[in-house]
C-alpha positions in Angstrom: 0.0 0.0 0.0 1.3 3.4 -0.9 2.2 5.8 1.9 -0.2 8.8 2.2 2.8 11.0 1.5 3.8 9.2 -1.7 2.2 11.9 -3.8 4.2 14.6 -1.9 7.7 15.8 -2.8 10.3 17.2 -0.5 11.5 20.7 -1.0 14.7 19.4 -2.8 12.6 17.1 -5.0 10.2 19.8 -5.9 13.0 22.3 -6.7 14.7 19.6 -8.9 11.5 18.9 -10.8 11.0 22.6 -11.4 14.7 23.1 -12.3 15.1 25.9 -9.7 17.1 26.6 -6.6 15.5 26.2 -3.1 15.4 30.0 -2.7 13.3 30.2 -5.9 11.0 27.4 -4.6 10.4 29.3 -1.4 9.8 32.5 -3.4 7.1 30.7 -5.3 5.4 29.9 -2.0 5.8 33.5 -0.8 4.2 34.8 -4.0 1.3 32.4 -3.8 2.2 30.5 -6.9 2.7 27.3 -4.9 1.4 25.8 -1.6 3.2 23.6 0.9 1.7 20.9 3.0 2.5 20.3 6.7 3.4 16.7 7.6 1.5 16.0 10.9 3.7 15.5 13.9 6.7 17.2 12.3 7.9 20.6 11.2 8.5 19.3 7.6 6.6 20.7 4.7 6.1 19.0 1.4 4.7 19.8 -2.0 1.9 18.1 -4.0 3.0 16.4 -7.2 -0.1 17.8 -9.1 0.8 21.4 -7.9 4.4 21.0 -9.1 3.3 19.6 -12.4 0.8 22.4 -12.9 3.5 24.9 -12.3 5.8 23.1 -14.7 3.1 23.3 -17.4 2.5 26.9 -16.7 6.2 27.8 -16.9 6.4 25.9 -20.2 3.6 27.9 -21.7 0.6 25.7 -21.2 -2.7 27.4 -20.7 -3.7 27.6 -17.1 -7.3 27.0 -15.9 -9.5 30.1 -16.2 -11.0 31.6 -13.1 -13.6 34.4 -12.8 -12.0 37.8 -13.3 -11.6 39.4 -9.9 -11.8 42.8 -11.4 -15.3 42.0 -12.5 -16.3 41.6 -8.9 -14.9 44.9 -7.7 -17.2 47.9 -7.3 -16.0 51.1 -8.8 -16.9 54.4 -7.1 -16.2 57.8 -8.5 -13.9 60.0 -6.3 -11.8 63.1 -6.7 -9.6 62.5 -3.8 -6.8 60.0 -4.7 -5.2 58.8 -8.0 -2.8 55.9 -8.3 -1.3 56.1 -11.8 2.1 55.3 -13.4 3.6 54.2 -10.1 2.7 57.5 -8.4 0.2 58.5 -5.8 -1.7 61.8 -6.0 -3.9 63.7 -3.6 -6.4 65.8 -5.6 -3.9 65.9 -8.5 -0.8 66.7 -6.3 2.1 64.2 -6.0 1.9 62.8 -2.5 5.6 62.1 -2.3 6.4 65.7 -3.1 3.8 66.9 -0.6 5.6 64.8 2.0 8.7 66.9 1.6 7.0 69.7 3.5 3.3 69.2 4.3 1.9 68.3 7.7 -1.0 65.9 8.2 -3.2 69.0 8.9 -2.2 70.4 5.5 -3.3 67.1 3.8 -6.6 67.2 5.8 -7.1 70.7 4.5 -6.5 69.6 1.0 -8.6 66.5 1.1 -11.5 67.9 3.2 -11.4 71.3 1.3 -11.3 72.9 4.8 -8.7 75.6 5.4 -9.5 75.8 9.1 -7.8 72.5 9.7 -4.4 74.1 9.3 -5.2 77.0 11.7 -4.6 76.8 15.4 -7.7 75.4 17.1 -8.6 74.6 20.6 -6.0 72.5 22.4 -6.7 68.9 23.1 -8.3 67.9 26.3 -6.0 66.4 29.0 -5.1 62.8 28.4 -7.4 60.2 29.9 -5.9 57.5 32.0 -4.4 54.7 29.9 -6.2 51.4 29.9 -5.1 47.8 29.3 -7.1 47.6 26.1 -5.3 46.9 22.8 -4.8 49.9 20.4 -7.8 49.0 18.1 -10.2 48.5 21.1 -8.9 51.7 22.7 -9.6 53.8 19.6 -13.0 52.3 19.1 -14.0 52.8 22.7 -13.0 56.4 22.5 -15.0 56.9 19.3 -18.1 55.3 20.8 -17.9 57.6 23.8 -17.5 60.7 21.6 -20.4 59.5 19.4 -22.7 59.2 22.4 -21.8 62.8 23.4 -22.3 64.2 20.0 -25.2 62.1 18.7 -28.3 64.4 19.3 -29.3 66.3 16.2 -26.1 65.3 14.4 -25.8 67.0 11.0 -24.0 65.4 8.1 -23.2 68.7 6.4 -19.7 69.2 5.1 -18.7 71.9 7.7 -20.0 69.9 10.6 -18.3 66.7 9.4 -15.0 68.5 8.9 -15.2 69.9 12.5 -16.0 66.4 13.8 -13.0 65.0 11.7 -10.7 67.4 13.5 -12.0 66.2 16.9 -11.7 62.6 15.9 -8.1 63.1 14.7 -7.1 64.8 18.0 -8.6 62.1 20.1 -7.1 59.2 18.2 -3.6 60.8 18.5 -4.2 60.6 22.3 -5.2 57.0 22.0 -2.0 56.1 20.2 0.3 58.1 22.4 -1.0 59.9 25.5 -0.2 63.6 25.0 -0.5 66.9 26.8 -3.0 69.5 25.7 -1.4 71.3 22.7 -2.1 73.4 19.6 0.8 71.8 17.9 0.6 69.7 14.6 -0.1 66.0 15.0 3.5 64.9 14.3 4.8 67.3 17.0 2.3 66.0 19.5 3.5 62.4 18.8 7.1 63.4 18.9 6.6 65.1 22.3 4.9 62.0 23.7 7.6 59.7 22.4 10.5 62.2 23.3 11.8 62.4 19.8 14.2 65.0 18.3 13.4 67.3 15.4 14.7 65.1 12.6 12.8 62.2 14.0 9.6 64.3 14.4 10.0 65.3 10.7 10.1 61.6 9.8 6.8 61.0 11.6 5.4 63.9 9.6 6.4 62.3 6.3 4.9 59.0 7.3 1.5 60.6 8.3 1.3 62.5 5.0 2.0 59.4 2.8 -0.5 57.2 4.6 -3.3 59.7 4.6 -5.2 58.1 1.7 -4.9 55.3 -0.8 -8.0 55.1 -3.0 -10.5 52.4 -2.2 -8.5 50.0 0.0 -10.7 47.7 2.2 -11.0 50.1 5.2 -11.8 53.1 3.0 -14.4 51.1 1.1 -15.9 50.1 4.4 -15.9 53.8 5.5 -17.8 54.8 2.3 -20.3 52.0 2.7 -21.0 53.0 6.3 -21.2 56.7 5.3 -23.6 55.9 2.5 -26.1 54.7 5.1 -26.1 58.1 6.9 -24.2 56.9 9.9 -22.1 59.4 11.8 -18.4 60.1 11.2 -17.7 58.3 14.5 -19.3 55.2 13.2 -17.5 55.6 9.9 -14.1 55.7 11.4 -14.8 53.0 13.9 -15.9 50.6 11.2 -12.9 51.5 9.1 -10.6 50.7 12.0 -12.4 47.3 12.3 -11.5 46.6 8.7 -7.9 47.9 9.3 -7.4 45.5 12.2 -7.5 42.5 9.8 -4.2 40.7 9.3 -4.3 41.3 5.5 -4.7 45.1 5.9 -3.4 47.1 8.9 -2.4 43.9 10.6 0.3 43.7 8.0 2.1 46.7 9.6 2.1 44.9 13.0 3.4 41.7 11.4 6.2 43.6 9.6 7.1 45.2 13.0 7.3 41.6 14.4 9.6 40.5 11.6 12.0 43.4 12.2 12.0 42.8 15.9 12.8 39.1 15.3 15.7 40.2 13.0 17.0 42.4 15.8 16.9 39.5 18.3 18.3 36.8 16.0 21.0 38.8 14.3 20.9 36.8 11.0 18.4 38.3 8.6 18.9 35.8 5.8 18.4 32.8 8.1 15.3 34.2 9.7 13.7 35.3 6.4 14.6 32.3 4.4 13.5 30.1 7.4 10.0 31.7 7.3 9.6 31.0 3.6 10.9 27.4 4.1 8.1 26.9 6.7 5.5 28.1 4.2 5.1 31.5 5.8 5.0 34.8 4.0 7.3 37.8 4.5 5.1 40.6 5.6 5.7 44.1 4.2 6.7 43.2 0.7 5.0 43.8 -2.6 1.9 45.8 -3.6 -0.5 44.9 -6.5 -0.9 48.6 -7.5 2.9 49.3 -7.6 4.6 46.5 -9.6 7.7 48.7 -9.8 7.8 49.4 -6.0 5.7 51.4 -3.6 6.7 55.1 -3.9 5.6 55.8 -0.3 7.9 53.2 1.1 10.8 54.4 -1.1 10.3 58.0 0.2 10.0 57.0 3.9 13.0 54.6 3.8 15.1 57.3 2.1 14.1 59.8 4.8 14.9 57.2 7.5 18.4 56.6 6.1 19.0 60.4 6.2 17.6 60.9 9.7 18.9 57.8 11.4 21.7 56.3 9.2 23.0 54.2 12.2 19.7 52.4 12.7 18.6 52.2 9.1 21.1 49.4 8.2 18.8 46.6 9.4 15.9 47.9 7.4 18.1 48.2 4.3 19.5 44.7 4.7 16.0 43.2 5.3 14.6 45.0 2.2 17.4 43.7 0.1 17.0 40.1 1.3 13.3 40.3 1.0 13.6 41.4 -2.7 16.1 38.6 -3.3 13.9 35.9 -1.9 10.5 37.1 -3.2 11.2 39.4 -6.1 9.1 42.1 -4.3 10.0 45.5 -3.1 9.1 46.7 0.4 5.8 48.4 0.8 4.5 51.1 3.1 3.7 48.6 5.9 7.4 47.6 5.9 8.4 51.3 5.9 6.2 52.2 8.8 7.5 49.2 10.7 11.1 50.2 9.9 10.5 53.8 11.3 8.8 52.4 14.4 11.7 50.0 15.0 14.4 52.5 14.1 13.0 55.1 16.5 12.5 52.6 19.3 8.8 53.4 19.5 6.3 51.3 21.6 5.0 48.1 20.0 2.1 48.8 17.6 3.3 52.4 17.0 3.5 51.6 13.3 -0.1 50.6 13.3 -0.9 53.7 15.3 0.7 55.9 12.7 -1.4 54.2 10.0 -4.6 54.8 12.0 -3.9 58.5 12.6 -2.8 59.2 9.0 -5.5 57.2 7.3 -8.3 58.8 9.4 -7.8 61.9 7.3 -8.6 59.9 4.2 -11.6 58.2 5.8 -13.2 61.5 6.8 -12.5 62.9 3.3 -14.3 59.9 1.7 -17.1 60.2 4.2 -17.6 63.8 3.2 -17.7 62.9 -0.5 -20.1 60.0 0.2 -22.5 62.1 2.3 -22.7 64.7 -0.4 -23.5 62.1 -3.1 -26.5 60.9 -1.1 -26.1 57.5 -2.8 -26.5 54.2 -0.8 -23.7 51.8 -1.8 -25.4 48.5 -2.5 -23.4 46.2 -4.8 -25.0 43.2 -6.4 -23.8 39.6 -6.1 -22.7 37.5 -9.0 -24.5 34.2 -8.3 -22.2 31.1 -8.8 -24.3 28.4 -7.2 -26.7 25.8 -8.8 -29.6 27.3 -10.8 -33.2 26.8 -9.5 -35.0 23.8 -11.0 -37.6 24.7 -13.5 -41.2 24.2 -12.6 -42.7 21.8 -15.2 -45.9 21.1 -13.2 -48.2 23.1 -15.2 
């Protein structure tokens, strides 16, 4: 009787059949082109013969099986906020990387919300509330729920009111990420004061916040627009978006990239750690982006600024980026860049995710304003793929 593992190949056998090196085999796994199988009771992973043969045929030019076009299942919503084109990111037609050379997050909010008052000195934030033992996501959503309860009666969804509420939400979320003293300072300076950073490091935070502010209809922003389309308050909009962001395939990627860099710091051998992850069938977080086949411009700008501000602590990020590209063929993305900044600055764990939440809140509010003004309920239709109803021949 054949062994149940007789249809499985070892990594070396699979690589030999494909005619590639082990590193390339692991890269196929990382890119999702191949899956490995765990052998129960061991840490060994093997590869199905049929999967290897399918990949051999694909590489030789054979026609792969056709699947439904995922683009056909994606809703398209008109927006004048963000454009991703030719490997560049634009906010209302302005290059986001160039804006990040000088703009603050408040400048970007003013641009995306069309609200000049955002850049003016407003009321200082309230004193920080006592820290809790909640996780960052729960802490942000708990604060939003409390604010929504205070502001719920006779809430108006007019543009000026939503912009004012957006400013309040932004101030409160900064306090959730890093407890700060009452201040009229810009967001990045409040964070820098809380984390005791120098001016070059504060400027690095500023660049990160600007470049994360919006990114078209990513999952959390699409959720934000769906919730806004129902007429829910901005507090509910941002809270729902944060729920989507918490998923491991979205904002959770930033936290996973932080974890990878922390592991590299502890182990001291980046190649062994990263190749080992791929060998175990794991993915390297923070690499690749489907909208930027040539590399994420946000990550490139942030990593370049990190190298200038903290050359002594940037070496690990540069090494990891090079190894990740060698193993997967993918460039680092903005999740990797945020994790590199958080690690390089020695910020508290989950600070990279905190920066993502604060910066992206500006985009969520901008999309909410646009959706409220459209007065359109977002209600996609499903493409049914199940069995068809039986015809009624009774009469």
